[in-house]
C-alpha positions in Angstrom: 0.0 0.0 0.0 2.8 2.4 -0.9 0.3 4.9 -2.4 -1.5 5.4 1.0 1.7 5.5 3.0 3.0 8.3 0.8 -0.2 10.3 1.1 -0.1 10.0 4.8 3.6 11.1 5.0 2.9 14.0 2.6 -0.1 15.2 4.7 2.0 14.9 7.8 4.7 17.1 6.4 2.1 19.6 5.1 0.1 20.3 8.2 1.5 18.4 11.1 2.7 19.9 14.4 6.2 21.5 14.3 7.0 22.5 17.8 9.4 19.8 18.9 11.8 20.4 16.0 12.8 23.6 18.0 14.5 21.7 20.7 17.8 23.2 21.7 19.6 19.9 20.8 18.2 20.3 17.3 19.6 23.8 16.9 23.0 22.6 18.1 22.9 20.0 15.5 22.0 22.4 12.8 25.4 24.3 13.3 27.2 21.2 12.3 25.1 19.8 9.4 23.4 22.9 7.9 23.7 23.4 4.1 21.5 23.8 1.1 20.5 20.4 -0.3 17.8 21.5 -2.8 16.3 24.6 -4.5 12.6 24.8 -5.6 11.8 28.1 -7.5 12.9 30.8 -5.0 12.9 28.4 -1.9 15.8 26.5 -0.5 15.7 23.2 1.5 18.3 22.8 4.2 20.0 19.6 5.4 19.0 20.6 8.9 15.3 20.6 7.9 15.7 17.0 6.8 17.5 16.0 10.0 15.0 17.8 12.1 12.1 15.9 10.5 13.9 12.6 10.9 14.2 13.4 14.6 10.5 14.3 14.8 9.4 11.1 13.1 11.5 9.1 15.6 9.9 11.1 18.4 6.5 10.2 17.1 7.5 6.5 17.3 8.2 5.7 13.7 10.9 3.0 13.2 13.7 3.9 10.8 12.5 1.3 8.4 9.3 3.2 7.9 10.9 6.3 6.2 14.2 7.4 4.5 16.0 10.7 4.1 15.0 10.4 0.4 11.4 10.2 1.4 11.7 13.1 3.7 13.4 15.2 1.0 10.8 14.4 -1.6 8.0 15.5 0.7 9.9 18.8 1.3 10.2 19.2 -2.5 6.4 18.7 -2.8 5.8 21.2 0.0 7.9 23.9 -1.7 6.1 23.3 -5.0 2.8 23.9 -3.3 4.1 26.9 -1.5 5.5 28.5 -4.6 2.2 28.0 -6.4 0.3 29.5 -3.4 2.4 32.6 -3.7 1.7 32.8 -7.4 -2.1 32.4 -6.7 -1.9 35.0 -4.0 -3.2 32.6 -1.3 -2.8 34.3 2.1 -3.9 33.6 5.7 -4.9 36.2 8.2 -3.1 36.9 11.5 -6.2 35.6 13.3 -5.9 32.2 11.5 -2.3 31.9 12.3 -2.9 32.7 16.0 -5.8 30.2 16.3 -3.6 27.4 14.7 -0.7 28.3 17.0 -2.9 28.1 20.0 -4.3 24.8 18.9 -0.9 23.2 18.4 0.4 24.7 21.7 -2.6 23.1 23.5 -1.9 19.8 21.9 1.7 19.8 22.9 0.9 21.1 26.4 -1.3 18.0 26.8 1.5 15.8 25.5 4.2 17.2 27.7 2.0 17.5 30.8 1.8 21.2 31.4 2.5 24.7 30.1 5.4 25.0 32.5 7.0 21.9 31.2 6.7 23.2 27.6 8.4 26.5 28.6 11.1 24.6 30.4 11.6 22.5 27.3 12.3 25.6 25.2 13.6 27.7 28.1 11.3 30.4 26.8 7.9 31.8 27.6 4.8 30.8 25.8 4.7 34.2 24.1 8.3 33.8 22.9 7.6 30.2 21.6 4.7 31.5 19.6 6.7 34.2 18.1 9.5 31.8 17.1 6.9 29.5 15.3 4.5 32.1 13.9 6.1 32.3 10.4 6.6 28.5 10.2 2.9 28.0 10.9 1.9 30.7 8.4 3.8 28.9 5.6 2.3 25.6 6.6 -1.2 27.0 6.6 -0.6 28.5 3.2 0.8 25.2 1.8 -2.2 23.3 3.2 -4.7 25.7 1.7 -3.0 25.3 -1.6 -3.3 21.6 -1.3 -7.0 21.9 -0.2 -7.5 23.9 -3.5 -6.2 20.9 -5.5 -7.8 17.9 -3.7 -10.3 19.4 -1.3 -13.3 18.6 -3.5 -12.4 15.1 -4.3 -15.5 12.7 -4.0 -16.1 9.0 -4.8 -19.3 7.3 -5.8 -20.6 4.1 -4.2 -19.6 2.3 -7.5 -16.1 3.6 -7.2 -15.8 2.5 -3.6 -17.0 -1.1 -4.6 -14.5 -1.1 -7.5 -11.7 0.1 -5.3 -12.4 -2.6 -2.6 -12.8 -5.4 -5.2 -9.5 -4.5 -6.7 -7.5 -4.5 -3.5 -5.0 -7.3 -3.3 -5.9 -9.5 -0.4 -2.8 -8.6 1.6 -3.7 -4.9 1.4 -7.2 -5.3 2.9 -6.7 -3.9 6.5 -7.6 -5.7 9.7 -10.1 -3.7 11.7 -9.6 -3.9 15.5 -12.5 -4.2 17.9 -14.4 -0.8 17.9 -17.2 0.5 20.3 -19.9 3.0 20.2 -20.8 4.7 23.5 -23.6 7.0 24.6 -23.5 9.3 27.7 -25.8 11.2 29.9 -24.3 14.1 31.7 -25.3 15.9 34.9 -23.6 18.9 36.5 -24.0 19.6 40.2 -25.9 22.8 40.6 -24.2 25.9 42.1 -26.2 27.7 44.7 -26.9 31.4 44.4 -25.1 31.8 47.6 -22.0 30.2 46.1 -22.2 32.4 43.0 -22.6 35.4 45.3 -19.6 34.4 47.4 -17.4 34.2 44.2 -18.6 37.5 42.9 -18.0 39.2 46.2 -14.5 37.8 46.5 -13.6 39.1 43.0 -15.1 42.5 43.9 -12.8 42.6 46.8 -9.8 41.9 44.7 -10.9 44.4 42.1 -11.2 47.2 44.8 -7.6 46.4 46.1 -6.4 46.6 42.5 -8.1 49.9 41.8 -6.7 51.2 45.1 -3.2 50.4 43.9 -2.5 46.7 44.3 -0.8 44.9 41.4 -3.2 43.0 39.2 -0.2 40.8 38.2 0.4 39.9 41.9 -3.3 39.3 42.6 -3.6 36.9 39.6 -0.5 35.0 40.7 -2.0 34.6 44.2 -5.6 34.0 43.6 -6.5 33.2 40.0 -7.9 29.7 39.5 -6.8 29.5 35.8 -3.5 27.4 36.0 -2.6 28.2 32.5 -2.3 32.0 33.1 -2.0 32.5 36.9 1.8 32.3 37.2 2.1 34.7 34.2 0.1 37.3 36.2 -3.1 36.3 34.4 -1.7 37.3 30.9 -3.5 35.6 28.0 -1.3 36.8 25.2 -2.7 38.4 22.0 -6.0 36.9 21.0 -8.8 37.6 18.5 -12.5 37.8 19.2 -13.0 34.3 17.7 -10.4 32.8 20.1 -12.2 34.1 23.3 -15.5 33.1 24.9 -18.1 35.5 23.5 -18.7 37.0 27.0 -15.0 37.5 27.6 -14.4 39.0 24.1 -17.2 41.5 24.7 -15.5 42.8 27.8 -11.9 42.4 26.6 -12.4 44.6 23.5 -14.3 47.3 25.4 -11.5 47.9 28.0 -9.6 51.2 28.0 -6.1 51.6 29.2 -5.6 51.0 33.0 -9.2 50.0 33.3 -10.2 47.0 35.4 -13.5 45.4 34.3 -16.4 44.8 36.5 -17.0 41.1 37.5 -18.4 39.1 34.5 -19.3 35.4 33.9 -18.3 33.0 31.2 -18.7 29.2 30.9 -15.3 28.9 32.9 -16.5 30.8 35.9 -16.3 34.5 37.0 -13.6 36.9 35.9 -12.2 40.4 36.2 -9.8 41.6 33.4 -7.4 44.5 32.7 -6.1 45.6 29.3 -2.4 45.2 28.5 -2.4 46.2 24.9 -4.5 46.3 21.7 -3.4 46.0 18.2 -5.7 45.9 15.2 -8.1 42.9 15.8 -6.2 41.4 18.7 -6.2 42.2 22.4 -3.9 41.2 25.2 -5.4 41.3 28.7 -4.8 39.9 32.2 -7.6 38.2 34.0 -8.3 36.6 37.3 -10.6 33.6 37.3 -12.6 32.2 40.2 -15.0 29.2 39.9 -18.0 28.4 42.1 -17.5 25.1 44.0 -20.2 22.5 44.1 -21.2 21.4 47.7 -21.1 17.8 48.6 -24.9 18.0 48.8 -25.1 19.2 45.2 -22.8 16.4 44.1 -24.9 13.8 45.8 -28.1 15.2 44.2 -26.6 15.0 40.8 -25.4 11.4 41.3 -28.8 10.5 42.8 -30.6 11.9 39.8 -28.5 9.8 37.4 -28.8 6.7 39.4 -32.6 7.0 39.4 -32.6 7.6 35.7 -30.4 4.5 35.2 -32.9 2.4 37.1 -35.7 3.7 34.8 -33.7 2.8 31.7 -32.8 -0.6 33.0 -36.5 -1.4 33.5 -37.2 -0.5 29.9 -39.4 2.3 30.8 -37.3 4.6 28.5 -34.4 4.1 26.1 -31.0 5.5 26.9 -31.2 7.5 23.7 -34.5 9.2 24.7 -33.3 9.7 28.2 -30.1 11.5 26.9 -32.1 13.7 24.6 -34.5 14.7 27.5 -32.0 14.8 30.5 -28.4 15.2 29.4 -26.6 18.5 30.1 -23.9 17.8 27.5 -24.6 20.0 24.5 -22.1 18.1 22.3 -24.0 14.8 22.5 -27.4 15.5 23.7 -29.1 15.9 20.4 -27.6 12.8 19.1 -29.2 10.8 21.9 -25.9 10.9 23.9 -23.9 9.3 21.1 -20.2 10.3 21.5 -18.4 11.3 18.3 -14.7 10.3 17.7 -13.1 13.7 17.0 -10.2 11.9 15.1 -12.5 10.3 12.5 -15.7 12.2 12.6 -17.6 8.9 13.1 -19.1 7.3 16.2 -16.8 4.3 16.5 -13.7 4.2 18.7 -10.9 1.8 18.9 -10.4 1.1 22.6 -7.1 3.0 22.8 -8.9 6.1 21.4 -11.2 6.3 24.4 -10.6 8.6 27.4 -8.9 6.6 29.9 -11.7 6.9 32.4 -14.3 5.9 29.8 -12.1 3.0 28.9 -11.9 1.7 32.4 -15.6 2.0 32.8 -16.7 0.1 29.6 -13.9 -2.4 29.0 -15.7 -5.3 30.8 -19.3 -4.3 29.9 -21.5 -6.0 27.4 -23.6 -4.2 24.8 -26.6 -2.7 26.3 -25.2 -2.3 29.8 -25.0 1.0 31.7 -22.0 2.2 33.9 -22.2 4.9 36.4 -22.8 7.4 37.8 -19.2 8.2 37.2 -17.4 11.4 38.2 -15.4 13.2 35.6 -13.9 16.7 34.8 -14.7 18.6 31.6 -12.4 20.8 29.5 -13.2 23.8 31.7 -12.2 21.9 34.9 -15.7 21.5 36.1 -16.8 18.3 37.8 -19.7 16.5 36.3 -21.3 13.0 36.6 -22.3 10.7 33.8 -23.9 7.4 32.9 -22.1 5.5 30.0 -23.9 3.1 27.7 -22.1 0.6 25.5 -24.1 0.9 22.3 -22.3 -1.5 20.1 -19.0 -3.4 19.9 -17.4 -5.2 16.9 -14.9 -8.1 17.0 -11.6 -7.7 15.2 -12.2 -8.5 11.5 -10.9 -8.0 8.0 -12.5 -4.9 6.5 -15.6 -5.4 4.4 -18.1 -3.2 2.7 -21.0 -4.2 4.8 -19.4 -3.3 8.3 -16.7 -0.8 7.3 -18.0 1.1 4.3 -17.1 4.5 5.7 -13.5 3.3 6.3 -13.1 1.8 2.9 -14.7 4.9 1.3 -12.0 7.0 2.9 -9.3 4.7 1.6 -10.8 5.2 -1.9 -10.9 8.9 -1.5 -7.2 9.0 -0.3 -6.2 7.0 -3.4 -8.1 9.4 -5.7 -6.6 12.4 -3.9 -3.1 11.0 -4.3 -3.6 10.4 -8.0 -4.8 14.0 -8.6 -1.9 15.4 -6.4 0.6 13.4 -8.3 -0.6 14.7 -11.5 -0.5 18.2 -10.3 3.0 17.8 -8.9 4.3 16.3 -12.2 2.9 19.3 -14.1 4.4 21.9 -11.7 7.7 20.0 -11.4 8.3 20.3 -15.2 7.7 24.1 -15.1 9.6 25.0 -12.1 13.3 25.5 -11.5 14.5 22.6 -9.2 18.0 21.5 -8.3 18.8 18.6 -5.9 22.2 18.0 -4.4 24.3 15.3 -5.9 24.5 13.6 -2.5 21.0 12.3 -3.1 21.9 10.7 -6.3 21.3 7.2 -4.9 17.8 8.1 -3.9 14.8 6.0 -5.2 12.2 8.7 -5.1 8.5 7.7 -5.3 8.5 9.7 -8.5 11.6 8.9 -10.6 11.3 12.3 -12.3 12.9 14.0 -9.2 16.1 12.2 -10.4 16.3 14.4 -13.4 16.7 17.5 -11.1 20.0 16.3 -9.6 22.7 18.8 -9.9 26.3 17.8 -10.7 27.5 20.2 -8.0 25.9 21.4 -4.7 23.1 24.0 -5.4 
């Protein structure tokens, strides 16, 4: 299945995360190995770029047998072709798009490395400095991915093409599908009392008065803010657009004047006060202090009891889990689908067991289809405690992919093949009309497309 492997690697190079190639050890290596190994149009490719990507692939767990320096170089050549054409076609990305993508990637790596502090220690830089270092790289990657989207973004396949694709697959290339599950959930949050909300508002108003009277907002944020991502930076968020902020937060942040401390306001995360640091065009940088109401033990028990009673009703067949979720769940992401949880990696409803949240996996691993687990305590993305019932909706046994059970998976394979064919044709056309030179040291490479060999120079470019 070399065709699909190549598409995967190309997409990886086009849009994948770049942050770990900035490790100090990599920069040290660059001083030893850096030189130009290829030229594509007005762009150069450095030896250090090749070595950095090799290190990143290894860090992602790929064995050396799964890639080669020639393969890495070919992907860079293709990237540069896309970037050159994007410049010709005047494809641009906004500062807001770059900032959103930077934040998305940062959040991914913060989750991987354990904390924002660990990431800053990894680079020996602040989050704001890290973002500045990678802003241009991310901008180029977005432009390249948009160019690729223009070429293959509208690729579709008919059911007849899917069947034909599957029927023509060699037997050894038909993948094995591991066990997959579908789960539904019903979520209940403990209710916060008006007294608790009032307590938090009063505490923030007290802090606000101290700041207005001369206390340092930065110090108050370090001491009292319950936002672990910003508290130790004195509550500083960094430059953000309206789209990146919660609507209620954006409304306040963009209305602030210099040295003004906002009144207490509420978002889905809790209660805040904020102060303007700076504003430039469509971005604003503010400090904030967050405080969250705390559920009482009585409120927690009430939420659990409510779910426990609901589970009893479902088990006695008085109501289906799907209907109960639609009527009672407080999870907006799943409620309208009858509690069905969507796999964010695939867009479908099936999960391989290792794709599940660890707590969900522990709950359902020994369940049978149709059984209910819970109430279970969990924490959402905003750090709020909630309770849930989990329902094992379906589970498949490991099997060889077939059209009846795995049509969506096979359809995606067919789309990937068609996209790769179209992309190959586009690359072949642009390659023949673009100035390209490849260093002679790569003369022994067996490129996926042999035509790259015609671009080898007899001297270093």
